TIDRENDO-431682 format. One record per residue (C-alpha): residue number from 1; x negated, y negated, z negated; residue in three letters. Coordinates in nm, 4 decimals, decimal comma, padded with zeros to 6 digits. Example, Ala and Ser with C-alpha at 12.3 -4.5 7.8 and 13.67 -1.06 7.14 Angstrom:
k=1 c1=-01,2300 c2=00,4500 c3=-00,7800 r=ALA
k=2 c1=-01,3670 c2=00,1060 c3=-00,7140 r=SER
//
This chain:
k=1 c1=-03,4104 c2=01,6077 c3=00,8979 r=MET
k=2 c1=-03,7811 c2=01,5287 c3=00,9097 r=THR
k=3 c1=-03,9631 c2=01,4426 c3=00,5903 r=ARG
k=4 c1=-04,0540 c2=01,1033 c3=00,7340 r=GLU
k=5 c1=-03,6880 c2=01,0194 c3=00,8007 r=PHE
k=6 c1=-03,5824 c2=01,1363 c3=00,4544 r=PHE
k=7 c1=-03,8571 c2=00,9228 c3=00,2964 r=ASP
k=8 c1=-03,7319 c2=00,6215 c3=00,4930 r=LEU
k=9 c1=-03,3723 c2=00,6786 c3=00,3800 r=ARG
k=10 c1=-03,4880 c2=00,7273 c3=00,0223 r=ASN
k=11 c1=-03,6785 c2=00,3977 c3=00,0314 r=GLN
k=12 c1=-03,3827 c2=00,2218 c3=00,1949 r=LEU
k=13 c1=-03,1515 c2=00,3554 c3=-00,0771 r=LEU
k=14 c1=-03,3857 c2=00,2300 c3=-00,3495 r=ASN
k=15 c1=-03,4125 c2=-00,1071 c3=-00,1755 r=ASP
k=16 c1=-03,0352 c2=-00,1351 c3=-00,1331 r=ALA
k=17 c1=-02,9816 c2=-00,0555 c3=-00,5000 r=MET
k=18 c1=-03,2404 c2=-00,3132 c3=-00,6092 r=LEU
k=19 c1=-03,0937 c2=-00,5830 c3=-00,3842 r=TRP
k=20 c1=-02,7453 c2=-00,5040 c3=-00,5167 r=LEU
k=21 c1=-02,8752 c2=-00,5157 c3=-00,8748 r=CYS
k=22 c1=-03,0285 c2=-00,8573 c3=-00,8153 r=ILE
k=23 c1=-02,7234 c2=-00,9933 c3=-00,6358 r=SER
k=24 c1=-02,4962 c2=-00,8525 c3=-00,9083 r=ALA
k=25 c1=-02,6381 c2=-01,0901 c3=-01,1683 r=ILE
k=26 c1=-02,4936 c2=-01,4080 c3=-01,0131 r=PRO
k=27 c1=-02,1880 c2=-01,2157 c3=-00,8884 r=SER
k=28 c1=-02,0949 c2=-01,0973 c3=-01,2361 r=VAL
k=29 c1=-02,1798 c2=-01,4371 c3=-01,3817 r=GLY
k=30 c1=-01,9448 c2=-01,6058 c3=-01,1354 r=LEU
k=31 c1=-01,6775 c2=-01,3471 c3=-01,2083 r=SER
k=32 c1=-01,7064 c2=-01,4055 c3=-01,5819 r=LEU
k=33 c1=-01,6869 c2=-01,7834 c3=-01,5365 r=MET
k=34 c1=-01,3288 c2=-01,7284 c3=-01,4196 r=ARG
k=35 c1=-01,2367 c2=-01,6523 c3=-01,7815 r=VAL
k=36 c1=-01,1883 c2=-02,0261 c3=-01,8272 r=VAL
k=37 c1=-00,9173 c2=-02,0352 c3=-01,5595 r=GLU
k=38 c1=-00,7716 c2=-01,6841 c3=-01,5757 r=LEU
k=39 c1=-00,8543 c2=-01,5469 c3=-01,9191 r=GLY
k=40 c1=-01,0291 c2=-01,2116 c3=-01,9650 r=TRP
k=41 c1=-00,9072 c2=-00,9615 c3=-01,7081 r=LEU
k=42 c1=-00,9824 c2=-00,5870 c3=-01,6812 r=PRO
k=43 c1=-01,1672 c2=-00,6458 c3=-01,3532 r=VAL
k=44 c1=-01,4260 c2=-00,8482 c3=-01,5443 r=MET
k=45 c1=-01,5014 c2=-00,5512 c3=-01,7703 r=SER
k=46 c1=-01,5381 c2=-00,3357 c3=-01,4594 r=ALA
k=47 c1=-01,7856 c2=-00,5867 c3=-01,3142 r=HIS
k=48 c1=-02,0004 c2=-00,5850 c3=-01,6284 r=VAL
k=49 c1=-01,9954 c2=-00,2036 c3=-01,6567 r=MET
k=50 c1=-02,0722 c2=-00,1618 c3=-01,2856 r=SER
k=51 c1=-02,3695 c2=-00,3978 c3=-01,3011 r=MET
k=52 c1=-02,5080 c2=-00,2284 c3=-01,6140 r=ALA
k=53 c1=-02,4658 c2=00,1162 c3=-01,4559 r=THR
k=54 c1=-02,6283 c2=00,0063 c3=-01,1305 r=LEU
k=55 c1=-02,9279 c2=-00,1362 c3=-01,3158 r=TRP
k=56 c1=-02,9586 c2=00,1769 c3=-01,5301 r=LEU
k=57 c1=-02,9548 c2=00,4025 c3=-01,2239 r=ILE
k=58 c1=-03,2127 c2=00,1883 c3=-01,0484 r=TRP
k=59 c1=-03,4406 c2=00,1796 c3=-01,3541 r=LEU
k=60 c1=-03,4395 c2=00,5618 c3=-01,3877 r=VAL
k=61 c1=-03,4199 c2=00,6268 c3=-01,0128 r=ARG
k=62 c1=-03,7368 c2=00,8414 c3=-01,0083 r=LYS
k=63 c1=-03,5730 c2=01,0905 c3=-01,2441 r=GLN
k=64 c1=-03,2544 c2=01,1119 c3=-01,0371 r=LEU
k=65 c1=-03,1984 c2=01,2985 c3=-00,7137 r=SER
k=66 c1=-03,1438 c2=01,1122 c3=-00,3895 r=TYR
k=67 c1=-02,7852 c2=01,2360 c3=-00,3574 r=TYR
k=68 c1=-02,6987 c2=01,1492 c3=-00,7161 r=PHE
k=69 c1=-02,8186 c2=00,7921 c3=-00,6548 r=ARG
k=70 c1=-02,6311 c2=00,7665 c3=-00,3233 r=ALA
k=71 c1=-02,3042 c2=00,9002 c3=-00,4672 r=VAL
k=72 c1=-02,3433 c2=00,6806 c3=-00,7765 r=SER
k=73 c1=-02,3887 c2=00,3737 c3=-00,5587 r=LEU
k=74 c1=-02,0792 c2=00,4636 c3=-00,3593 r=LEU
k=75 c1=-01,8833 c2=00,5255 c3=-00,6802 r=SER
k=76 c1=-01,9769 c2=00,1812 c3=-00,8115 r=ILE
k=77 c1=-01,8745 c2=00,0170 c3=-00,4841 r=ILE
k=78 c1=-01,5483 c2=00,2170 c3=-00,4849 r=TRP
k=79 c1=-01,4760 c2=00,1035 c3=-00,8398 r=LEU
k=80 c1=-01,5341 c2=-00,2556 c3=-00,7272 r=GLY
k=81 c1=-01,2879 c2=-00,2113 c3=-00,4432 r=ILE
k=82 c1=-01,0043 c2=-00,0922 c3=-00,6639 r=TYR
k=83 c1=-01,0795 c2=-00,2953 c3=-00,9775 r=ALA
k=84 c1=-01,0454 c2=-00,6098 c3=-00,7685 r=GLY
k=85 c1=-00,7586 c2=-00,4847 c3=-00,5551 r=LEU
k=86 c1=-00,5467 c2=-00,3734 c3=-00,8491 r=LEU
k=87 c1=-00,6128 c2=-00,7007 c3=-01,0318 r=GLN
k=88 c1=-00,5846 c2=-00,9555 c3=-00,7493 r=PHE
k=89 c1=-00,4141 c2=-00,7706 c3=-00,4659 r=GLY
k=90 c1=-00,5008 c2=-00,8795 c3=-00,1139 r=PRO
k=91 c1=-00,6909 c2=-01,1862 c3=-00,2424 r=THR
k=92 c1=-00,9682 c2=-00,9583 c3=-00,3770 r=ALA
k=93 c1=-01,2843 c2=-00,8923 c3=-00,1791 r=PHE
k=94 c1=-01,1767 c2=-00,5328 c3=-00,1311 r=SER
k=95 c1=-01,1956 c2=-00,5467 c3=00,2461 r=GLY
k=96 c1=-01,5568 c2=-00,6576 c3=00,2318 r=LEU
k=97 c1=-01,6389 c2=-00,3948 c3=-00,0309 r=HIS
k=98 c1=-01,4621 c2=-00,1305 c3=00,1776 r=SER
k=99 c1=-01,6749 c2=-00,2119 c3=00,4831 r=ILE
k=100 c1=-01,9878 c2=-00,2006 c3=00,2670 r=PHE
k=101 c1=-01,8729 c2=00,1361 c3=00,1240 r=PHE
k=102 c1=-01,8409 c2=00,2824 c3=00,4749 r=SER
k=103 c1=-02,1805 c2=00,1553 c3=00,5891 r=ILE
k=104 c1=-02,3548 c2=00,2849 c3=00,2764 r=ILE
k=105 c1=-02,1813 c2=00,6236 c3=00,3131 r=ALA
k=106 c1=-02,2913 c2=00,6607 c3=00,6772 r=ILE
k=107 c1=-02,6473 c2=00,5457 c3=00,6070 r=LEU
k=108 c1=-02,7204 c2=00,7566 c3=00,3027 r=PHE
k=109 c1=-02,5070 c2=01,0710 c3=00,3170 r=LEU
k=110 c1=-02,4660 c2=01,3483 c3=00,5727 r=PRO
k=111 c1=-02,1848 c2=01,2756 c3=00,8176 r=ARG
k=112 c1=-01,9964 c2=01,5796 c3=00,6878 r=SER
k=113 c1=-01,9715 c2=01,4037 c3=00,3499 r=VAL
k=114 c1=-01,9585 c2=01,0402 c3=00,4624 r=ALA
k=115 c1=-01,6575 c2=01,0676 c3=00,6932 r=TRP
k=116 c1=-01,4311 c2=01,2402 c3=00,4387 r=PRO
k=117 c1=-01,5262 c2=00,9714 c3=00,1834 r=LEU
k=118 c1=-01,4383 c2=00,6993 c3=00,4329 r=ILE
k=119 c1=-01,1046 c2=00,8684 c3=00,5057 r=VAL
k=120 c1=-01,0406 c2=00,9071 c3=00,1308 r=PHE
k=121 c1=-01,1104 c2=00,5373 c3=00,0763 r=ASN
k=122 c1=-00,8758 c2=00,4462 c3=00,3609 r=THR
k=123 c1=-00,5997 c2=00,6641 c3=00,2127 r=LEU
k=124 c1=-00,6535 c2=00,4941 c3=-00,1256 r=CYS
k=125 c1=-00,6145 c2=00,1547 c3=00,0423 r=LEU
k=126 c1=-00,2951 c2=00,2733 c3=00,2094 r=VAL
k=127 c1=-00,1662 c2=00,4032 c3=-00,1249 r=LEU
k=128 c1=-00,2327 c2=00,0727 c3=-00,3056 r=VAL
k=129 c1=-00,0766 c2=-00,1221 c3=-00,0183 r=GLY
k=130 c1=00,2281 c2=00,1047 c3=-00,0169 r=SER
k=131 c1=00,2749 c2=00,0828 c3=-00,3931 r=LEU
k=132 c1=00,2456 c2=-00,2940 c3=-00,3726 r=SER
k=133 c1=00,4927 c2=-00,3096 c3=-00,0845 r=GLY
k=134 c1=00,7402 c2=-00,1048 c3=-00,2857 r=LEU
k=135 c1=00,7026 c2=-00,3474 c3=-00,5750 r=GLY
k=136 c1=00,5420 c2=-00,0900 c3=-00,8049 r=TRP
k=137 c1=00,2263 c2=-00,2992 c3=-00,8302 r=LEU
k=138 c1=00,2478 c2=-00,6663 c3=-00,9120 r=GLY
k=139 c1=-00,0136 c2=-00,9376 c3=-00,9041 r=PHE
k=140 c1=00,0170 c2=-01,2393 c3=-01,1263 r=GLU
k=141 c1=-00,2048 c2=-01,4962 c3=-00,9634 r=LEU
k=142 c1=-00,1280 c2=-01,8585 c3=-00,8869 r=ASP
k=143 c1=-00,2806 c2=-01,8453 c3=-00,5410 r=TYR
k=144 c1=-00,2563 c2=-02,2204 c3=-00,4817 r=GLN
k=145 c1=-00,4525 c2=-02,2998 c3=-00,7990 r=ALA
k=146 c1=-00,6928 c2=-02,0089 c3=-00,7435 r=TYR
k=147 c1=-00,7690 c2=-02,1100 c3=-00,3853 r=SER
k=148 c1=-00,8385 c2=-02,4722 c3=-00,4825 r=ARG
k=149 c1=-01,0862 c2=-02,3845 c3=-00,7544 r=SER
k=150 c1=-01,4471 c2=-02,4647 c3=-00,6621 r=PRO
k=151 c1=-01,5518 c2=-02,1531 c3=-00,8556 r=LEU
k=152 c1=-01,3410 c2=-01,9375 c3=-00,6250 r=THR
k=153 c1=-01,5219 c2=-02,0793 c3=-00,3245 r=TRP
k=154 c1=-01,8672 c2=-02,0497 c3=-00,4806 r=VAL
k=155 c1=-01,7937 c2=-01,6854 c3=-00,5618 r=ARG
k=156 c1=-01,6558 c2=-01,6245 c3=-00,2117 r=THR
k=157 c1=-01,9572 c2=-01,7814 c3=-00,0421 r=ILE
k=158 c1=-02,1985 c2=-01,5960 c3=-00,2704 r=TRP
k=159 c1=-02,0323 c2=-01,2574 c3=-00,2174 r=THR
k=160 c1=-02,0148 c2=-01,2828 c3=00,1607 r=PHE
k=161 c1=-02,3696 c2=-01,4153 c3=00,1850 r=THR
k=162 c1=-02,5153 c2=-01,1574 c3=-00,0547 r=ALA
k=163 c1=-02,3560 c2=-00,8638 c3=00,1310 r=TYR
k=164 c1=-02,4599 c2=-01,0031 c3=00,4693 r=ALA
k=165 c1=-02,8198 c2=-01,0476 c3=00,3525 r=VAL
k=166 c1=-02,8332 c2=-00,7008 c3=00,1934 r=ILE
k=167 c1=-02,7037 c2=-00,5387 c3=00,5141 r=LEU
k=168 c1=-02,9511 c2=-00,7446 c3=00,7190 r=ALA
k=169 c1=-03,2388 c2=-00,6387 c3=00,4925 r=LEU
k=170 c1=-03,1385 c2=-00,2710 c3=00,5112 r=ILE
k=171 c1=-03,1151 c2=-00,2957 c3=00,8900 r=THR
k=172 c1=-03,4502 c2=-00,4747 c3=00,9197 r=ALA
k=173 c1=-03,6222 c2=-00,2184 c3=00,6960 r=ARG
k=174 c1=-03,4631 c2=00,0644 c3=00,8933 r=MET
k=175 c1=-03,5799 c2=-00,0805 c3=01,2250 r=ILE
k=176 c1=-03,9309 c2=-00,1346 c3=01,0861 r=ASP
k=177 c1=-03,9384 c2=00,2253 c3=00,9607 r=GLY
k=178 c1=-03,8284 c2=00,3636 c3=01,2967 r=VAL
k=179 c1=-04,0866 c2=00,1503 c3=01,4801 r=LYS
k=180 c1=-04,3652 c2=00,2727 c3=01,2482 r=LYS
k=181 c1=-04,2550 c2=00,6303 c3=01,3060 r=SER
k=182 c1=-04,2538 c2=00,5797 c3=01,6831 r=GLU
k=183 c1=-04,6006 c2=00,4197 c3=01,6718 r=GLN
k=184 c1=-04,7310 c2=00,7069 c3=01,4589 r=PHE
k=185 c1=-04,5877 c2=00,9647 c3=01,7009 r=CYS
k=186 c1=-04,7355 c2=00,7774 c3=01,9972 r=ALA
k=187 c1=-05,0814 c2=00,7748 c3=01,8358 r=ARG
k=188 c1=-05,0609 c2=01,1483 c3=01,7639 r=ILE
k=189 c1=-04,9601 c2=01,2279 c3=02,1213 r=SER
k=190 c1=-05,2612 c2=01,0354 c3=02,2580 r=TRP
k=191 c1=-05,5108 c2=01,2279 c3=02,0470 r=THR
//
């Protein structure tokens, strides 16, 4: 891997973490507002701890290795997948988080590490689904009331929009970085 490419990935990782940190503030706030309707749930503690950990890692990012930051980011996303899934079952945003997990893994880790992580995540999803299907996991959620709540829809819209924008920003920065690299290489070849 060229130094230029590694520097681009490093900057993209830092950017992704910052954008996730910023988007986590309203996300966690919206999650915590559900206390009024649902009471305090373990998933809410996971959201607060995940946001605090993400911010801490971003703030000390210069002291941490690239791979530590990438694996930490994936661990936080993975925790979000299963904290929500175990609390709310298929009504959680776990599918969206799982897609985000796979994209982040492929972007920031070597393929030899990313693919096994993606397979592991898929097996975890299968395990949770199987345990639920067998009745070993139960979800106590009044779906009709939950789906009618304006807060549910605000949180849904925010989450989908935030992830879409973060992926768009990562993609745009990646394309810009590749274009700059190509322009630099073209200038060198002409001299």
